[in-house]
Legacy VTK file of the C-alpha trace (Angstrom):
# vtk DataFile Version 3.0
C-alpha trace
ASCII
DATASET POLYDATA
POINTS 72 float
-0.023 -0.012 0.050
1.445 3.339 -1.089
1.444 6.421 1.142
-1.344 7.926 -1.186
-3.711 5.202 -0.069
-3.440 5.751 3.660
-6.308 7.659 5.244
-5.195 11.128 6.615
-6.321 10.304 9.931
-4.406 7.038 10.149
-1.048 8.683 10.903
-2.384 10.317 14.110
-4.229 7.224 15.408
-1.428 5.855 17.474
-0.672 9.433 19.119
-4.355 9.825 19.915
-4.341 6.302 21.482
-1.561 7.276 23.690
-3.295 10.592 24.689
-6.477 8.617 25.415
-4.609 6.262 27.723
-2.918 8.971 29.570
-6.235 10.716 30.150
-7.865 7.520 31.473
-4.799 7.116 33.795
-5.192 10.824 34.829
-8.964 10.421 35.594
-8.333 7.267 37.524
-5.468 8.848 39.659
-7.669 11.930 40.397
-10.558 9.678 41.527
-12.871 10.964 38.728
-13.441 7.353 37.515
-12.553 3.963 38.804
-10.677 1.501 36.570
-13.584 -0.949 37.303
-16.134 1.494 35.943
-14.662 0.729 32.507
-16.071 -2.036 30.377
-14.183 -5.273 30.794
-12.746 -5.230 27.297
-11.402 -1.742 27.793
-9.856 -2.918 31.199
-8.042 -5.776 29.366
-6.796 -3.692 26.615
-5.452 -0.941 28.795
-3.748 -3.638 30.965
-2.290 -5.356 27.885
-0.863 -2.076 26.559
0.529 -0.944 29.967
2.334 -4.489 30.263
3.509 -4.249 26.687
5.088 -0.838 27.318
6.602 -1.979 30.455
8.245 -4.987 28.729
9.581 -2.553 25.973
10.787 -0.223 28.562
12.803 -2.889 30.455
14.142 -4.394 27.025
15.278 -0.850 25.916
16.866 -0.039 29.292
20.402 -0.549 27.827
22.214 1.821 30.175
20.796 0.324 33.369
20.308 2.562 36.452
22.645 5.060 37.979
23.624 3.200 41.032
27.121 4.175 40.931
28.323 0.582 40.260
29.894 1.419 37.038
33.103 0.045 35.606
35.447 2.743 34.185
LINES 1 73
72 0 1 2 3 4 5 6 7 8 9 10 11 12 13 14 15 16 17 18 19 20 21 22 23 24 25 26 27 28 29 30 31 32 33 34 35 36 37 38 39 40 41 42 43 44 45 46 47 48 49 50 51 52 53 54 55 56 57 58 59 60 61 62 63 64 65 66 67 68 69 70 71
């Protein structure tokens, strides 16, 4: 599929999904909604994405922490 055939909104979908996730997390943190207020399918999708981000973050942590145990 060439770039001409991609719907104009498709390029912003991933960014909007992340904004939506962040908004939901903020509303939960502030007590506006509870995680359990969301439909089960939404809960599962959010948990799946959070776990995937955590795995990716851990696998990309190539430098480790700044614990001071570095070899020079």
